[in-house]
C-alpha atoms as one frame of an Amber mdcrd trajectory, in Angstrom:
protein
   7.957 -26.262  -6.237   9.167 -23.109  -8.215   5.748 -21.443  -7.720   6.060
 -21.804  -3.621   9.828 -20.462  -4.104   8.521 -17.341  -5.889   5.391 -16.812
  -3.351   8.154 -17.151  -0.331  10.501 -14.615  -2.100   7.523 -12.388  -2.981
   5.591 -12.875   0.271   5.331  -9.086   0.974   5.180  -8.011  -2.724   1.958
  -6.621  -3.979   1.201  -7.042  -7.913  -1.104  -5.951 -10.651  -1.935  -8.278
 -13.462  -2.582  -5.707 -16.286  -3.931  -8.089 -18.774  -5.711 -11.433 -17.867
  -8.700 -12.711 -19.722 -10.682 -13.919 -16.763 -13.881 -13.773 -18.575 -12.680
 -16.429 -20.729 -14.854 -19.782 -20.633 -12.090 -21.567 -19.254 -12.543 -19.977
 -15.631 -16.218 -20.479 -15.700 -15.935 -23.643 -13.105 -13.579 -22.256 -10.694
 -13.238 -18.496 -10.985 -13.559 -17.854  -7.486 -10.507 -20.229  -6.597  -8.634
 -18.787  -9.325  -9.133 -15.156  -7.931  -8.460 -16.505  -4.252  -5.286 -18.266
  -5.100  -3.833 -15.142  -7.062  -4.641 -12.944  -4.132  -2.823 -15.310  -1.868
   0.116 -14.640  -4.330   0.132 -11.149  -3.907  -2.006 -10.063  -6.929  -4.016
  -7.539  -5.513  -5.166  -5.894  -8.771  -6.454  -7.434 -12.540  -7.538  -5.884
 -15.431  -9.674  -7.739 -17.853  -9.366  -6.246 -21.549 -12.742  -7.031 -23.396
 -12.151  -8.134 -26.894 -15.661  -8.107 -28.452 -19.051  -7.200 -27.515 -19.438
 -11.124 -26.769 -16.976 -10.908 -23.725 -17.747  -7.079 -22.581 -20.575  -8.145
 -20.459 -18.703 -11.017 -18.840 -15.934  -8.631 -18.168 -18.008  -6.057 -16.626
 -19.847  -8.748 -14.439 -16.624  -9.926 -12.866 -15.052  -6.589 -12.354 -18.462
  -5.517 -10.607 -18.191  -8.767  -8.252 -14.828  -8.283  -7.185 -13.370  -4.732
  -6.003  -9.649  -5.400  -7.168 -11.007  -6.380 -10.540 -11.209  -3.777 -13.533
 -12.029  -3.980 -17.216 -11.529  -2.326 -20.375 -13.692  -1.814 -23.722 -12.394
  -2.891 -26.921 -12.547  -4.639 -30.199  -9.434  -7.173 -30.712  -7.958  -7.090
 -34.236  -8.781 -10.492 -34.818 -12.290  -9.959 -34.083 -12.965  -6.940 -36.550
 -14.911  -7.670 -39.734 -13.518  -7.673 -43.231 -16.716  -8.106 -44.761 -18.728
  -4.732 -45.402 -16.102  -3.677 -43.062 -16.925   0.233 -42.436 -20.577  -0.192
 -41.513 -20.337  -3.470 -39.539 -17.270  -2.589 -37.423 -18.816   0.842 -36.674
 -21.782  -0.993 -35.421 -19.592  -3.406 -33.242 -17.419  -0.511 -31.908 -20.590
   1.187 -30.400 -21.324  -1.946 -29.008 -17.655  -2.137 -27.341 -17.819   1.429
 -26.042 -21.277   1.249 -24.876 -19.920   0.643 -21.006 -17.246   3.323 -21.035
 -19.062   5.212 -18.502 -18.997   2.410 -15.966 -16.873   3.204 -12.860 -14.910
  -0.150 -13.084 -14.077   0.691 -16.809 -10.518   2.134 -16.660  -9.133   1.675
 -20.032  -9.914   1.242 -24.039  -8.782  -1.976 -25.504  -7.759  -4.853 -26.338
  -7.158  -3.045 -29.793  -4.424  -2.723 -32.240  -2.947  -4.368 -35.270  -2.615
  -8.206 -35.874  -1.324  -9.417 -39.503  -0.334 -12.728 -38.241  -3.801 -14.572
 -37.925  -5.134 -13.515 -41.578  -1.868 -13.786 -43.314  -3.038 -16.786 -45.511
  -6.404 -15.912 -46.109  -6.434 -11.701 -46.578  -3.912  -9.631 -48.322  -2.015
  -7.744 -45.916  -3.214  -4.343 -47.427  -6.807  -5.170 -46.690  -6.017  -6.353
 -43.428  -4.042  -3.024 -42.868  -6.743  -0.900 -44.057  -9.689  -2.419 -42.180
  -7.491  -2.691 -38.894  -6.037   0.868 -39.062  -9.454   2.275 -39.262 -10.896
   0.352 -36.070  -7.535   0.851 -34.140  -7.878   4.685 -34.813 -11.135   4.675
 -33.688 -10.277   3.436 -30.315  -7.263   5.951 -30.110  -9.476   8.897 -30.928
 -11.930   7.565 -28.308  -9.285   7.184 -25.741  -7.982  10.622 -26.305 -11.390
  12.296 -25.870 -12.062  10.494 -22.729  -8.442  10.733 -21.565  -8.216   6.915
 -20.815  -5.299   4.720 -21.383  -5.121   2.375 -24.487  -4.261  -1.490 -24.166
  -2.698  -2.044 -27.512  -2.153  -5.461 -29.293   0.420  -5.526 -31.993   1.500
  -8.720 -33.768   3.510  -8.504 -36.872   2.574  -5.078 -37.357   5.088  -2.930
 -35.373   6.027  -0.514 -38.084   2.470   0.200 -38.941   1.371   0.596 -35.225
   4.131   2.827 -34.573   3.336   5.001 -37.558  -0.330   5.301 -36.487   0.535
   6.092 -32.780   3.054   8.705 -33.687   0.046  10.683 -35.273  -1.655  10.826
 -32.048   0.811  12.181 -29.600  -1.747  12.432 -26.852  -2.304   8.888 -27.031
  -1.001   6.835 -24.017  -1.386   3.467 -22.654   0.438  -0.053 -22.667   1.777
  -2.100 -25.298   0.278  -5.306 -24.225   2.891  -8.467 -24.599   5.628  -6.280
 -25.845   7.032  -8.103 -28.769  10.854  -6.792 -28.378  10.880  -4.742 -31.672
  12.928  -1.563 -30.854  11.086   0.838 -32.920   8.165   0.645 -30.185  10.810
   1.882 -27.616  10.276   5.291 -29.294   7.173   5.553 -27.506   8.315   5.209
 -24.095   7.594   8.656 -23.266   3.966   7.816 -23.247   3.632   4.151 -23.376
   4.348   1.165 -21.035   5.383  -2.154 -21.801   3.482  -5.239 -20.874   5.868
  -8.010 -20.058   4.511 -11.513 -19.322   5.133 -15.241 -19.446   7.060 -14.904
 -22.832   9.981 -13.794 -20.679  10.446 -17.229 -19.162  10.498 -18.970 -22.532
  13.834 -20.620 -23.621  13.281 -19.011 -27.154  12.926 -15.520 -25.827  16.491
 -14.292 -26.736  15.252 -11.091 -28.180  12.940 -10.018 -25.425  15.759 -10.666
 -23.080  18.260  -8.627 -24.875  15.856  -5.836 -25.150  14.380  -5.729 -21.862
  17.289  -3.833 -20.225  16.556  -1.080 -22.886  13.020  -0.420 -21.435  13.021
   2.483 -18.720  12.094   0.740 -15.573   9.436   3.224 -14.894   7.893   2.068
 -17.818   7.509  -1.795 -17.190   4.137  -3.171 -16.292   3.523  -7.112 -15.581
   0.771  -9.378 -16.981   0.070 -12.841 -17.651  -2.608 -12.737 -20.716  -4.161
 -15.643 -18.917  -5.537 -17.994 -20.002  -2.606 -17.664 -22.753   1.076 -17.740
 -22.635   1.751 -19.529 -19.421   5.138 -19.351 -18.207   7.723 -21.917 -17.729
   7.648 -24.381 -16.008   3.780 -24.525 -16.508   3.568 -24.179 -20.172   0.924
 -26.364 -21.768  -1.616 -25.629 -18.939  -4.196 -22.815 -18.387  -2.305 -19.530
 -17.450  -3.649 -17.664 -14.289  -2.878 -14.594 -12.403  -1.277 -16.428  -9.668
   1.800 -16.925 -11.941   2.615 -13.171 -11.902   5.525 -14.018  -9.171   7.234
 -16.372 -11.685   7.140 -13.736 -14.394   8.557 -11.054 -11.924  11.206 -13.462
 -10.667  12.406 -13.898 -14.274  12.276 -10.231 -15.286  14.044  -9.276 -12.228
  16.882 -11.748 -13.146  17.195 -10.282 -16.342  17.276  -6.728 -15.208  19.615
  -7.669 -12.209  17.223  -6.503  -9.614  15.090  -8.373  -6.975  11.580  -9.672
  -7.501  10.422  -7.405  -4.574  12.019  -4.445  -6.090  10.517  -5.220  -9.478
   6.932  -5.623  -7.964   7.125  -2.551  -6.268   8.365  -0.573  -9.610   5.839
  -2.488 -11.853   2.842  -2.032  -9.493   3.436   1.852  -8.880   3.879   1.958
 -12.575   0.350   0.019 -13.285  -1.286   2.246 -10.661  -0.147   5.440 -12.290
  -1.264   4.299 -15.777  -4.568   3.057 -14.944  -5.366   5.318 -11.817  -6.141
   2.480  -9.703  -5.470   1.350  -5.993  -4.031  -2.085  -5.382  -3.571  -2.839
  -1.504
């Protein structure tokens, strides 16, 4: 019922899901239906951020199949090697960057820092050293090609801010913005990806910080199949839920879902240099 209401309110709205993993195996059986439903809910653009060479080929295949779907090339921080890290990660990065010249490749990522997943198995300093080296390689490649970055940050905001501050020409989106205010200092050249977390009952920090983000720096995302918004938590996420996210974010910012759709879609168009009609 809530999704139908969101659809009715956003009937004339156009959305871009700036971060959805349609290359995930959970969409293999019904990808065509997922894409069609999302389009019916106004989602006229989607970006698939590859996380490793294993997902890159599928991301490219889907983007080639659908005119309104694009992809990005990158190595997720949870996918990097911590064994013989230098040589291993360099070789993997070359695979990840192999499709940067493709016309549907519009960004570099998903890349960044994530200390959360390895806290029990690796010393933080070792994680920081290996992940930072790979993150910097993405940043330098993005600057060289004048492409935006899709940045993943978890339990690493201070280190990510320190690294990005050293590269003033770097630009992009902070995916799944975590409400750490130090990252707001990057708002002159980075956008903030807001997704289903905004609808969670325990999202107090994000609700408090959202009004501090300049409106011209907000983009919407699902991170599908992850982080499904309320009231569908526990189910597979999908780009069709973008209107629910827009509805909640608009409420927090005291605007309308339609106005937020217009602003966030224009922001996404500007950042990724794509059309969505």
